[in-house]
C-alpha positions in Angstrom: 0.0 0.0 0.0 1.4 3.4 -0.9 1.4 6.6 1.2 -1.0 8.8 -0.6 -1.4 12.6 -0.1 -4.7 14.4 -0.2 -4.7 18.2 -0.6 -7.8 20.0 0.7 -8.9 23.0 2.7 -12.2 24.7 3.3 -10.8 27.8 1.7 -11.9 26.2 -1.6 -15.5 26.6 -0.5 -15.1 30.4 -0.4 -15.3 30.4 -4.2 -19.1 30.9 -4.2 -21.2 30.1 -7.2 -24.2 32.0 -8.5 -27.5 30.1 -8.1 -27.7 27.1 -10.6 -24.1 27.2 -11.7 -22.7 23.7 -12.1 -19.2 24.5 -10.7 -20.2 25.1 -7.1 -18.9 24.3 -3.6 -21.2 21.3 -3.2 -18.8 19.4 -5.6 -16.1 19.4 -2.9 -18.6 18.8 -0.1 -19.8 15.7 -1.8 -16.2 14.4 -2.4 -15.2 15.0 1.3 -18.3 13.4 2.6 -17.8 10.3 0.4 -14.1 9.9 1.5 -14.8 10.6 5.2 -17.5 7.9 5.1 -15.0 5.3 4.0 -12.0 3.5 5.3 -9.8 5.5 2.9 -9.9 8.7 4.9 -7.6 7.6 7.7 -5.2 6.0 5.2 -4.4 9.4 3.5 -1.7 11.9 4.4 -3.8 15.1 4.8 -2.0 18.1 3.3 -2.9 21.7 3.8 -2.3 23.8 0.7 -0.2 26.9 0.8 -0.9 30.2 -0.9 0.7 30.7 -4.3 2.8 33.8 -4.7 2.2 36.2 -7.6 5.8 35.6 -8.8 5.0 31.8 -9.0 1.9 32.4 -11.0 3.9 34.6 -13.4 5.7 31.5 -14.6 2.6 30.8 -16.7 0.3 33.8 -16.5 0.7 37.5 -17.4 1.0 40.0 -14.7 -2.1 41.8 -16.1 -4.2 38.6 -15.8 -3.1 37.9 -12.3 -3.9 41.5 -11.1 -7.3 41.4 -12.9 -8.3 38.3 -10.9 -6.9 39.5 -7.6 -8.6 42.9 -7.9 -12.0 41.6 -8.9 -14.3 40.9 -6.0 -17.5 40.1 -7.9 -18.5 39.6 -11.5 -17.8 37.4 -14.5 -14.4 37.0 -16.2 -16.2 35.5 -19.2 -19.9 34.4 -19.7 -19.2 31.1 -17.9 -16.6 32.1 -15.3 -17.7 33.9 -12.2 -15.7 35.6 -9.5 -17.0 36.0 -6.0 -15.5 37.8 -2.9 -13.6 34.6 -1.9 -12.6 33.5 -5.4 -9.2 35.0 -5.7 -8.1 33.5 -2.3 -9.4 30.1 -3.3 -7.6 30.3 -6.6 -4.3 31.2 -5.0 -4.7 28.2 -2.7 -5.7 25.9 -5.5 -2.5 26.7 -7.5 -0.6 26.6 -4.2 -2.0 23.3 -3.2 -0.6 21.7 -6.4 2.8 23.3 -5.8 2.7 22.0 -2.2 2.1 18.5 -3.6 5.0 18.9 -6.0 7.3 20.0 -3.2 6.4 17.0 -1.0 7.0 14.6 -4.0 10.4 16.3 -4.7 11.4 15.9 -1.0 10.6 12.2 -1.3 8.0 12.4 1.4 5.2 11.1 -0.8 4.8 9.7 -4.3 1.1 9.9 -5.1 -1.3 12.8 -4.4 -4.9 13.8 -5.1 -5.6 17.5 -5.0 -9.2 18.3 -4.3 -9.1 21.9 -5.3 -11.3 24.5 -6.9 -11.7 26.6 -8.9 -10.5 24.3 -11.7 -7.7 25.3 -14.0 -7.1 23.7 -17.4 -9.1 26.2 -19.5 -7.2 29.2 -18.0 -5.0 30.8 -20.7 -1.8 32.7 -19.9 -3.7 36.0 -20.3 -7.3 35.3 -19.4 -9.7 33.2 -17.4 -12.3 31.0 -19.1 -14.4 27.9 -18.7 -14.8 28.1 -14.9 -11.0 28.5 -14.5 -9.1 31.4 -13.1 -5.5 30.2 -12.8 -4.1 27.1 -14.5 -3.3 25.0 -11.5 -1.6 22.1 -13.4 0.5 24.5 -15.5 1.6 26.4 -12.4 2.5 23.0 -10.8 4.5 21.9 -13.9 6.6 25.0 -14.0 7.2 24.8 -10.2 8.3 21.2 -10.6 10.8 22.2 -13.2 12.1 25.0 -11.0 12.7 22.4 -8.3 14.6 20.1 -10.6 12.1 17.9 -12.4 13.3 18.2 -16.0 10.5 16.4 -17.9 6.8 16.6 -16.9 4.0 14.6 -18.5 0.5 16.1 -18.2 -2.5 13.8 -18.8 -5.9 15.5 -19.1 -9.0 13.2 -19.2 -11.6 16.0 -18.6 -14.4 15.8 -21.1 -13.4 19.3 -22.3 -10.1 20.0 -24.0 -7.6 21.8 -21.8 -6.9 24.6 -24.2 -5.1 26.7 -21.6 -2.6 24.0 -20.7 -2.0 23.1 -24.3 -1.3 26.7 -25.3 1.0 27.4 -22.4 3.2 24.4 -23.3 2.8 24.0 -27.0 6.2 25.4 -27.8 7.9 23.4 -25.1 9.6 20.0 -25.6 10.1 19.5 -21.8 6.4 19.2 -21.0 4.3 16.6 -22.8 0.5 17.4 -23.0 -1.8 14.5 -23.6 -5.6 14.9 -23.8 -8.7 12.8 -24.4 -11.9 14.9 -24.7 -15.3 15.0 -26.5 -14.9 16.6 -29.9 -16.3 18.7 -31.3 -17.3 20.3 -28.0 -16.4 23.3 -25.8 -13.9 25.0 -26.1 -13.5 23.9 -29.7 -9.8 23.1 -29.6 -8.1 19.8 -29.3 -8.1 18.4 -32.9 -5.8 15.5 -33.6 -3.8 17.7 -35.9 -2.8 20.0 -33.0 0.6 18.5 -32.1 2.5 21.5 -30.8 4.6 24.3 -32.3 8.3 25.0 -32.9 10.5 22.9 -30.8 7.3 21.6 -29.1 6.1 19.8 -32.2 5.3 16.2 -31.3 4.9 17.0 -27.5 1.2 17.6 -27.7 -1.1 14.6 -28.4 -4.8 15.0 -28.6 -7.3 12.1 -28.9 -10.7 13.6 -29.8 -13.6 11.3 -28.8 -17.0 11.4 -30.5 -20.1 11.9 -28.4 -21.2 8.6 -26.9 -17.7 7.1 -26.6 -17.3 4.9 -23.5 -15.2 2.4 -21.7 -14.1 0.5 -24.8 -12.8 3.5 -26.6 -11.1 5.0 -23.6 -9.8 1.6 -22.5 -7.9 1.3 -25.8 -6.3 4.7 -25.4 -5.4 4.4 -21.8 -4.3 0.8 -22.0 -2.1 1.1 -25.1 -1.6 4.6 -26.6 -0.9 6.5 -23.4 1.5 4.1 -21.7 3.6 3.9 -24.9 3.8 7.7 -25.1 4.8 7.9 -21.5 7.5 5.3 -21.8 8.9 7.1 -24.9 9.0 10.5 -23.1 10.3 9.0 -19.9 9.0 11.8 -17.5 10.3 12.6 -14.0 6.8 13.6 -12.9 3.2 13.1 -14.0 0.5 15.7 -13.4 -3.1 14.8 -14.2 -6.0 17.1 -15.0 -8.7 14.8 -13.5 -12.0 15.8 -14.9 -14.9 13.5 -14.1 -17.4 15.0 -16.4 -16.7 12.0 -18.6 -19.1 10.0 -16.5 -22.3 8.9 -18.3 -24.6 10.9 -16.0 -22.7 14.2 -16.2 -25.0 17.0 -17.5 -22.4 19.0 -19.5 -21.3 16.4 -22.1 -22.0 13.1 -23.8 -19.2 10.7 -22.9 -20.3 7.4 -21.3 -17.6 6.3 -18.8 -18.6 3.9 -16.0 -17.0 3.3 -12.7 -14.9 0.5 -14.1 -13.9 2.9 -16.9 -12.5 5.3 -14.3 -10.5 2.5 -12.8 -9.0 1.6 -16.2 -8.0 5.2 -16.9 -6.2 5.5 -13.6 -4.5 2.2 -14.1 -3.3 3.3 -17.5 -1.9 6.5 -16.1 -0.1 4.9 -13.2 1.2 2.0 -15.3 2.7 4.3 -17.9 5.6 5.6 -15.8 6.9 4.7 -12.4 7.4 8.2 -11.2 5.5 10.5 -8.8 1.9 11.3 -9.9 -0.3 14.2 -8.8 -4.0 14.2 -9.7 -5.7 17.6 -9.7 -9.5 18.0 -9.8 -11.0 19.6 -12.8 -14.6 19.0 -13.9 -17.4 16.7 -12.9 -20.9 18.0 -12.2 -23.1 15.1 -11.3 -22.3 15.0 -7.5 -22.9 11.3 -7.0 -20.8 10.3 -10.0 -18.1 12.8 -9.1 -17.7 11.7 -5.5 -17.7 8.0 -6.5 -15.1 8.7 -9.2 -12.8 10.5 -6.8 -13.2 7.7 -4.3 -12.3 5.1 -7.1 -9.2 7.2 -8.0 -8.0 7.6 -4.5 -8.6 3.9 -3.7 -6.5 3.0 -6.8 -3.7 5.3 -5.6 -3.7 3.7 -2.1 -3.6 0.2 -3.5 -0.5 0.8 -5.6 2.5 -1.1 -4.3 5.3 1.2 -3.1 
């Protein structure tokens, strides 16, 4: 059984959603209740996030974007992305929570971590917020990892929506591999198979567009064969995962049909691809029961990995 870290703090509940918005604080409430009601809770190493510094965010975001988020107390950054009085604080701790996980992995104190953070991050571009995301938590974590000495970072994104922000931040970089499966065509409209990176980053972006209705069989093939091969070839020092559970069949925002066993297969494929530290970071997932069950399955898989 592995020592598994779990990053969470009630600060993430301060990011308050407008009535009826799918990305709301009840998502984390459901996750925590599910884990606390199981035998897994006491097997986890509970990690308090730290607050990201502006200078750390500037590794992936423009100063103007950061200041815009920090200086807005209420309103919408785009038609989908709200900002409440507590949002900036929550976003700083979301990015900081991923960096805290990276630091613990780098010190050898832990090898596997799940970050139950919000607001999510993978749609956030370097210069603007979008798609419920304010700062790009995984991108900030990847750059922080490289600052600490991890030279090659592999990012896996299984959210049902393509992580346009993460792809664009690293598309010219051959030291960060970005891999994504996502419903296509669908929001945000990026993520075609032909998008493979730019400049020296060509070949280090790999998109697998999935048609509406795709399920366990289609995903099982990708995560059982394609992904492990790419991970072995890249040979990363660290794996970061944008864990979006809106791929579940009951999710209201998309049309991918992954079951509980399909989540297990995805996690197995990621963990089997490279024997290096792996950090899972919560992205989407809007059916509360499916979301909490999926996080439970993921964390259980992490705990069961042989050290």
